[in-house]
C-alpha positions in Angstrom: 0.0 0.0 0.0 1.0 3.6 -0.6 0.6 6.1 2.2 0.2 9.8 1.2 1.2 11.9 4.2 0.3 15.6 4.6 1.8 17.5 7.6 -0.5 20.5 7.6 0.8 23.5 9.6 -1.8 26.0 8.4 -3.5 26.9 5.0 -6.8 25.1 5.8 -8.3 25.9 2.4 -5.3 24.7 0.5 -5.2 21.5 2.6 -8.8 20.9 1.4 -7.6 21.4 -2.1 -4.7 18.9 -1.6 -6.9 16.3 0.0 -9.5 16.6 -2.8 -6.9 16.1 -5.5 -6.0 12.8 -3.8 -9.4 11.5 -2.8 -10.9 11.9 -6.3 -8.6 9.2 -7.5 -9.5 5.5 -7.5 -6.4 3.6 -6.3 -5.1 1.6 -3.4 -3.7 4.2 -0.9 -4.3 5.7 2.5 -4.2 9.4 3.3 -2.6 10.6 6.6 -3.2 14.2 7.7 -1.5 15.5 10.7 -2.5 19.1 11.4 -1.7 22.1 13.7 -4.9 23.9 12.8 -6.3 24.2 16.3 -2.9 25.6 17.4 -2.4 28.3 14.8 -5.8 29.0 13.1 -8.2 29.7 15.9 -10.2 32.5 14.5 -14.0 32.0 14.2 -13.8 31.9 10.4 -11.0 29.4 10.4 -12.6 27.2 13.0 -15.6 26.8 10.7 -13.2 26.0 7.7 -11.4 23.5 9.9 -14.6 21.7 10.9 -15.7 21.6 7.2 -12.4 20.1 6.2 -12.5 17.5 9.0 -16.0 16.5 8.0 -14.8 16.0 4.4 -11.8 14.0 5.5 -13.7 11.8 7.9 -16.3 10.9 5.2 -13.7 8.8 3.3 -12.5 5.6 4.9 -9.1 5.9 3.2 -8.3 8.9 5.4 -6.8 9.0 8.9 -6.7 12.4 10.7 -4.6 13.4 13.6 -4.0 16.8 15.3 -0.9 17.9 17.3 -1.3 19.0 20.9 1.7 21.3 20.6 3.8 22.8 17.8 6.7 20.6 16.8 9.9 21.4 14.8 9.2 20.8 11.1 11.5 17.7 10.9 9.9 16.2 14.0 6.5 16.9 12.6 7.3 15.3 9.2 8.7 12.2 10.9 5.7 11.9 13.1 3.4 12.1 10.1 5.3 9.3 8.3 5.4 7.2 11.5 1.6 7.2 11.5 1.4 5.6 8.1 0.8 1.9 7.5 1.9 1.8 3.9 5.1 0.2 2.6 5.7 3.2 0.5 5.4 6.9 1.5 4.7 10.0 -0.4 5.0 13.2 1.6 2.9 16.0 0.2 2.8 19.7 1.3 -0.6 20.9 2.5 -0.4 23.6 -0.2 0.4 21.2 -3.1 -1.8 18.9 -5.2 -1.5 15.6 -7.0 -2.4 15.4 -10.7 -5.3 13.2 -11.9 -4.2 9.6 -12.4 -0.9 10.1 -10.7 -1.5 7.8 -7.7 -2.1 4.9 -10.1 1.0 5.8 -12.0 3.1 5.8 -8.8 1.9 2.3 -7.9 2.8 1.2 -11.4 6.3 2.7 -11.0 6.7 0.8 -7.8 5.8 -2.5 -9.5 8.1 -1.7 -12.5 11.1 -1.2 -10.2 10.6 -3.2 -7.0 14.3 -3.0 -6.0 14.3 0.8 -5.9 13.8 2.4 -2.5 13.7 6.1 -3.6 11.9 7.5 -6.6 11.9 11.1 -7.9 9.6 12.6 -10.5 8.6 16.1 -11.8 6.0 18.8 -10.9 4.1 21.5 -12.5 4.8 24.7 -10.5 1.7 26.7 -9.7 1.1 30.1 -8.0 -0.9 30.9 -4.9 -4.2 30.8 -6.9 -3.3 27.5 -8.6 -2.3 28.9 -12.1 0.6 27.2 -13.9 3.9 29.1 -13.7 6.1 26.6 -15.4 6.9 22.9 -15.6 10.1 21.6 -14.0 12.7 20.7 -16.6 13.3 17.1 -17.6 16.1 15.2 -16.1 19.1 14.4 -18.3 18.9 11.2 -20.2 22.0 9.9 -18.5 20.1 9.4 -15.3 16.4 8.8 -16.2 15.2 5.3 -15.3 18.7 4.4 -14.2 19.2 2.9 -10.8 21.9 4.8 -9.0 23.2 5.0 -5.4 26.3 5.8 -3.4 29.1 8.1 -4.5 27.8 8.2 -8.1 24.5 9.6 -7.0 26.0 12.1 -4.6 28.5 13.4 -7.2 25.7 13.9 -9.6 23.8 15.7 -6.9 26.7 18.1 -6.3 26.8 18.9 -10.0 23.0 19.4 -10.0 22.5 16.6 -12.5 20.4 14.5 -10.0 18.4 16.7 -7.8 15.3 14.7 -6.7 13.8 18.2 -6.2 11.2 19.0 -3.5 9.7 16.4 -1.1 6.4 16.5 -3.1 8.4 15.1 -6.0 9.6 12.0 -4.2 8.2 8.7 -2.8 10.1 6.1 -0.9 10.1 2.9 1.1 9.1 3.5 4.7 11.7 0.9 5.8 14.4 3.0 4.1 13.2 6.1 5.9 13.5 4.2 9.2 17.0 2.9 8.4 18.5 6.4 7.8 16.7 7.9 10.8 14.1 10.0 8.9 14.3 13.7 8.5 17.4 15.0 10.4 17.4 18.2 12.5 21.0 18.9 11.7 19.9 21.3 9.0 16.9 23.7 8.9 16.6 25.1 5.4 18.1 22.1 3.6 17.0 19.2 5.8 14.9 17.7 2.9 17.9 17.8 0.6 20.0 16.1 3.2 17.3 13.4 3.5 17.4 12.9 -0.3 21.2 12.7 -0.2 21.2 10.0 2.6 18.6 8.0 0.7 20.6 8.2 -2.6 23.7 7.3 -0.8 22.3 4.2 0.9 19.7 2.8 -1.4 18.9 2.3 -5.1 17.3 5.4 -6.4 15.7 6.4 -9.8 14.3 9.4 -11.6 11.2 9.6 -13.8 10.5 12.3 -16.4 6.8 12.4 -15.5 4.7 15.1 -14.0 2.7 13.8 -11.1 2.1 16.8 -8.8 1.5 20.5 -8.7 3.9 22.3 -6.5 2.7 25.6 -5.1 5.0 28.7 -4.9 3.8 31.5 -2.6 5.2 34.0 -0.2 3.4 32.5 2.8 5.3 29.2 2.5 7.7 28.2 5.2 10.8 28.5 3.1 10.0 32.0 2.0 9.9 33.1 5.7 13.4 31.9 6.7 16.3 34.4 6.7 18.5 34.4 3.6 21.6 34.2 5.8 20.4 31.0 7.3 19.5 29.6 3.9 23.1 30.3 2.6 24.8 29.0 5.8 22.7 25.9 5.7 23.6 25.1 2.1 27.3 25.7 2.9 27.1 23.2 5.7 25.2 20.7 3.6 27.7 20.9 0.7 30.5 20.2 3.2 28.5 17.2 4.5 27.9 15.8 1.0 31.6 16.1 0.1 32.4 14.3 3.4 30.0 11.5 2.4 31.6 11.1 -1.0 35.0 11.0 0.7 38.1 10.2 -1.3 36.1 9.8 -4.4 35.4 13.6 -4.5 37.4 15.1 -7.4 38.6 18.7 -7.8 35.7 19.1 -10.2 33.2 17.9 -7.6 34.6 20.4 -5.1 34.5 23.2 -7.7 30.9 22.3 -8.6 30.0 22.4 -4.9 31.5 25.8 -4.5 29.8 27.0 -7.7 26.5 25.9 -6.2 27.0 28.0 -3.1 27.9 31.0 -5.3 24.8 30.5 -7.3 22.6 30.3 -4.2 23.9 33.6 -2.9 23.0 35.3 -6.2 19.6 33.6 -6.3 18.7 34.7 -2.7 19.7 38.3 -3.4 17.7 38.3 -6.6 14.6 36.9 -4.9 14.7 39.3 -1.9 16.4 42.5 -2.9 13.1 44.2 -3.7 11.7 43.5 -0.2 14.8 43.5 1.9 17.4 45.7 0.1 19.5 46.5 3.2 19.6 42.9 4.4 20.7 41.7 0.9 23.4 44.3 0.7 24.8 43.1 4.0 24.6 39.5 2.8 26.6 40.3 -0.3 29.2 42.3 1.7 29.6 39.5 4.2 30.0 36.8 1.6 31.8 38.6 -1.3 34.8 36.4 -0.7 32.9 33.4 -2.1 33.7 34.6 -5.6 37.4 34.7 -5.0 37.8 31.1 -6.2 39.1 29.1 -9.1 37.6 29.5 -12.6 36.1 26.0 -12.5 33.7 27.0 -9.7 32.7 30.2 -11.6 32.1 28.0 -14.6 29.6 25.8 -12.7 28.0 28.8 -11.1 27.5 30.4 -14.6 25.9 27.2 -15.9 23.4 27.3 -13.1 22.6 31.0 -13.8 22.2 30.4 -17.5 19.9 27.4 -16.9 17.8 29.4 -14.4 17.6 32.5 -16.7 17.0 30.7 -20.0 15.2 27.5 -18.9 13.7 28.4 -15.6 15.6 25.6 -13.9 19.0 25.1 -12.3 19.7 21.5 -13.4 23.0 21.1 -15.2 23.8 18.7 -18.1 
């Protein structure tokens, strides 16, 4: 069985949307919803919306609803949501995301097609706050699609942004594998989901599919958009060091340069995203980290590739 897990912090109406996109599909799955609604959304209007959502969820026997009694760190909350699932495979979905029609049946088919694979990645349509399509994520390179990879090979491809496994909504995995690596780790805050992906890729057979199965919502009220840019950059720097450590002696000079180029790119991306709203903070961020660009030409080459792909193709995947 497949368990679709939604850790819902707020966004009651969007959670209704997410659940509806799942429950309209005829397939063998269970839906787990763990919410903080009564802790963070206690206005009269929202209480009515919460009750309406709960009534809708309880009307379907495939759904199991739970509510937190206190707010938990995001990693702990995600792990708790997954722990409540009975399925052999887990798909974690943001409360503000949606699954596309027919996608659950396709996921089950993918599992049957590759029974030895523990960690699967696919693509998403990116939508805005109102649900309108912004763009489609770019296809993965043919060198990695439908190929089973793991260990240093997978991590080196991750460092070079060839194998990204993208956001949590774009993945599904064996619950047993999640247990073996210790779930979502609190070592990182902004990039803990990427660290989870890396640990899964390192330890288990993983594969990518060039198929669009979910809608991934981008909006300013999301958790990631609220975190300080300095934390996002520092978190990525720590993560990159961890990935290189996991690769160990197999990390080449090109891998290390690509890692540094990724950090350079992230600084530019953060500044571009937030300069309009936080100009002083972004100027301070640049001044503090200007030394990142005093590096070898190979790192600048990888950084430039990321910028070009983002600017021209709307994606940062390298080939």
